[in-house]
N, C-alpha and C positions, 0 to 999 in steps of 0.2 A: 474599506473593512467587509468581511464578510458577515452575513447572520451569526448571532451566539451562539455557540453552541452549550448545552444543558447536559450535563452527566446525569446519568439515571440516578433516583434518589436512592436505591438500593441495588443490591446484586439481583435481587428477584425481578428487577426491571431491564435486566440487562436481557437483550432477546437472542436464544437459541445457546446451544452449547451447555445446557445447564449441568451435567455429570462432571464436565472439566473443570467448571467454575467452582462445584463444591468441593472437588477434590483441592483446588489451591484454598479454597476458604479452610478447608480442614487441615491444611498443612500451616496455613499462618496461626490458627488458632492454638496450633499444637508447637508451635514454634521449630517448625519444619518446613517452610518454605524453602527453596533450593537458593543459594547464593547467585548462579547463573541461571537466568530461564531465558529460553526463546519462546515467544509468542508468533506461532505460524499461522498463516491464513492469507487469503484473498484481500485485497484494496478495499476498506469499507466492511470488513468483517467485524470491527469494534474492536482492534489489536490497541490502538492506542487507548481509547475509551477504558479499557479492561486493566490497561498497566496503570493508570491514573486511580482506577477504583481499588486495585489490587498494594496500589501505595498509599492510598488513604487508609485502608484497614491496617496498615502493617504500623503506620505511624498516628492514627486517630488516639487524642488524649481520653476519650472516655473508653475503648475498645470495647465496645460492645459485641455479645456474642448471641447468637440464634443456636435452638437445638433443630437438627433436621431429622423429619420425619422419615419413615419407612420410604425407602426407594428401591424400586423392584429393578432399577438397574444397577444398583452395587450389592443390595440386599442388608444394605446398613441402616442402622436409625439410632437416634439420640445422641448422633457425634454432635460436639460443638463447632459451630461454622462460624467465623470470624465475619464481622462488617465494619461498618463506620457512622459515625454519627452524623457527617456533613456539614457541621455547625461549629464544631470547635474551631481553634485558631490554626490547626494544622489542617485539617481537612481543607477548610475555605481558603487557603493560599496555594494548596495543591490544587484545587479543584479550577483556581483561575487559571490554570494554564490549558483550560479543555479545548479551545481553539488555536490550535497549534500554531496555523498558517497565521492568523494576526499576531501571535508570539513572535513566531522567524520573521516576520516583516518587519516588528519593532526592532527586532536585535540587529536584522542587514540595517535599517535607517540610522541606527545607532553607528554602526562602523562606519559608515558613510560620513559621520561628522568627524571623524578622527582624521589624523595627520594622515598623510601617504605613507610616510614608513610604517606608521603604527598598524595601518589598517592590513598589511602585508602580514604581520604577528597575533591579528586578533580574528578567530574563531567564534563562528555562531554558537550561542549556547542559551538557554531558557531556564532561568532559576527561579522558580515561583516559591520555594521555600529554601532555609538556608542546608537543609539537609537533601533535598533533591535537585538532582542535576537532569534536566531533558537536551539530549543531544540529536539535535536533526542534520541531516545532510547537509553540507556547507557548501552555498551557491558560487559562483557559477556551475562548478562538474557537479554537485549535489551528490559529493561523496562523503562521507564520514573521514575526517583526514585526521592526521597524526597529532598536531596541536590539541584536537578536540579529546582524543584518547590519551594524551599526557595530563591533561585537566584531569581526566577521571583519574588516571593512577596516583596523583600527587594529593587529590582530596581524598582517596578512599584511606591514606595511611592516617586522616585525622578521625578524632572520633567524632560522634553527633554532637551537636550544639544544643538542639531542640526538640530533639525525636529520638524515640529508641533507635531508629536505625539511618545508615546513609543509603538512598536509593539514587540509580544512575539508570536512566531510561534512552535507551538509543532507538532512535524510530526507522531506521531503514537497516538493512544487510549488506547495502553497497560499500564497502570500505576502500579507502587507498592500502596496498599492501603493506606500506610499513605500517600503516594504523592497524591492521588486522593481526599484524606479527606483534605488535606492542601490546595490542588488548590481552592475548595470551598471559602477558605475566600476571595480571592480576586474575584472570581466570584460573590460572593453575595454582595460585594461592591466597584466595580471596580472605581480605580481615572478616572476624565474625562479626562485624556489625555492617557489613556491606551486601546489597544487593542490585546486582545488574540485570536489566532486563532488556533482551535485544528481540524488536517487532522486526519481522520477514515475511515477505509475501512468498519469498521463495528459499528455505535455508540453504537450498543447494548452492546459493551464491556465497554461504560463509566455509570459511576454511574447516575441512575436515577435524583438525587440531580444537577448532573454535567449538563445533558442534560437539565433539567426543565430552567437553567440559561442561557443558549445559545440559539441565533437564530441557524437555519440548513439549509443549502444550500446542496441540493442534484446534485451529477453530474451524468449524464445519461450514460447510454452505447449508444455508436455510434452504425447505423445500419452495419451488415457485408459487405454489398454491399459499403458502404460509405469508411470503413477500408479497403476492396480489392482497391478501386480506390486510396487511399491514398499510398498504398504500390507499386501500379504500378507506380505512380510519383515518389515516396522517394526511394523506395529502386528496383529498377529496374534489378538487378541482382538476385531477388527471381522468380523462375519459377511460371509460373501460377497457377498448384496444388499446391504448398506450398503456393502461398498467401491465397488460399481459406482456407486452414488449421490455419494458422497463424491469419487470420481475425477471424477464430472462436474460435481457444484458447485463443486471447486476450480477449476475454469476451467483447467485446464493448469500450477498452481502447486505444485510438490512441496510448497515448506514450509507453505501453507496445507493442503493436504491431510493430511500429517501431524499437525499441530494442530488440527482441523477437529472441531469440536463439534456431532456430528449432532443430540445432545439440545436445545441451545440454538438451533441452527437451526430445528428443526421447531417450537421453541415461538414463536420470532416468526414463522415463516411461517403459523403459525396464526392472527395476528391479522392478515397482511397479505390471509391468503385471506378471513378475514372483510370487508375493504374489496371484494374483489374480489366476493365473493357476494352484499353488500349493492347494489353497482352493477350487479351481474348483475339482481338481484330487479327493481330498477328500471326498467332496461331492457325488463324482461317483464312488467312488472307492470300497464300501463296506466295509469291515471289516480291510483292510489293514492300517497299520499306514502312513500318510502322510510321504514323503521322505523330511528333512531338511537339507540334506544335501547341495544341491544349496543356499537354502535360507542363511543359516550361511556363506557361502561363500560369498554371496553377503553382508550382512551385514557388516561383518569382514573389509569391504572395508570404509564404515562411521565412521573413525577416531574422535579425538579429534581436536580440532583447529578452525580456521574460516573457512579453505577450507572445512573440514570436515562438519560444521554447514550450510554451501552454499551448499553442495552436498546431507543432509538433507531435509533442505526445499523445495529443489527441486523435491525430490522423494515424500513428502507428498503433494506439491500441485498437481502433476503429479496424482497421487495416489486419491485425493479427484474430479479431473477432470474425471477419468476414474469410480469412482463411480457416480459420478452425470450423466455420458452417460450411465449407467444402468440402473437408475432410470428413465431417458427419454425415454429409450425402453421400461421399465417396463410399463409406464404410457401411451404407445401409440403415442407418439411424436418423432419418429426418426429422423425426418428434423431438429430436434434440437441438436442431437447430435455432440458436439465439434470435438471428435478425429475421424473425418471422412474416415480417411485411415486404420482403424482399424474397419470398421463398422461389418465386418462378423464376425470376433473374439467377438467383444462384444456382438452380436446377439448372439452365442454359449455359452458365460459366463453366459448371462443374463436368458438362458435356465435351467442352472445350479443353479446358486446361487439366493437365495429367496431373496425377500423384506425383511423378517426379518433379514438375514444375513446382506443386504447391509446395515440395519439400526444399526445393531450393530458393522460394520467395521468403519461405519463413528464416532460413539461415540468412539470407540480406536482410531483411529485416533485424535480425541479431546484431548484425553490425552496425547498421546506420543507430542502433539503441546504444551499441560500445561507441560508437563514435560522437553522439551527443553527449555522452559521461566524458569525453575527453576535450569536449566544446569545439569540436569542428563545425565548419561552417554548414549551416543547414540545408541552404539551399541547393549549396551545389552537391551533399550526401544524397538530397530527396531528388535529383536529377539524375545523378549515377543510378541510384536505386530504380528510378521509374525506366531507365533506359535498357535497364540489366533486365527487368521484370517483362519488357517486349521482346528482346532479342532473344531471350532463352525459351522463350514460348515459340519461337519460330521452328 
């Protein structure tokens, strides 16, 4: 089990994006919240937390309201803002799903207890409240699947049983093709009592026809300095130099910064650096073939199973950040580099690896990530990718 996740007590405790959240609260209070809403933002920006808070504001039995004071950003004052009490039966049940990872683990464990024939037909769903359904990517492919969307369609046709509205929260934007097409059916003519929230790191992953039928709210990144202050307040155990590094690596996401495991990241980054160093050696080593021994020893550790999947995802994320840093150095903006503790080595690599190579490496990285979603063998995918990086740099 992971550490318990506690939702902010009020909307005012949510970090950043004040204007966007006020607009949503105003819409709820006025009864104009869109039936279909995309919450977009980087991992750790608080999309899921905000989705639960919006659900609580819609479903709260007490329906508390606040008056907005004058806002320089919007030029408005005196408008009613929806809130939630946090203690009524509806609020507490919705808040019980705050730790999504634990809820998904429970659902997966329950599915494993079923008969083999039933497992194939059972999709992972989280239902903390009779009128609130949370739809995470279904393991092992980690995609929103057709069976999950069919459940949304079926339940959307029934009136709410204990709350004013039915709310469906899809926690990712990576759909199976059939599932995405089926979702359009309910987005085109959503029932009056239904709200659908789609959480997306990259809304471009969604079909254009889905995006066109949804309102979109983007959660922007917080300044590095603000995240450093947050870390100093919430994680005093982290040294100042590490705070700076974490603040940059979190990419403006407060939740990601607070839960950032720097030791795990640097371990994954060491493997990613091995790929880059091998490619750089091949680029500057003349006609000699690159030595793949260390690479293959490394990729052999990325085995099947949930642990191997998490390790592979961490490797790919760290490699992506390193490639972005190389692009930032090449663009003459070193002040934006995230891996600040590797500045000298990144500059050395940037002097050897060309823009064309970095572009090709980024495309290869996308292919590996796509292969993971199709459940391809990870160690072989990484072997092939690492070898391609070295050969393409020659």
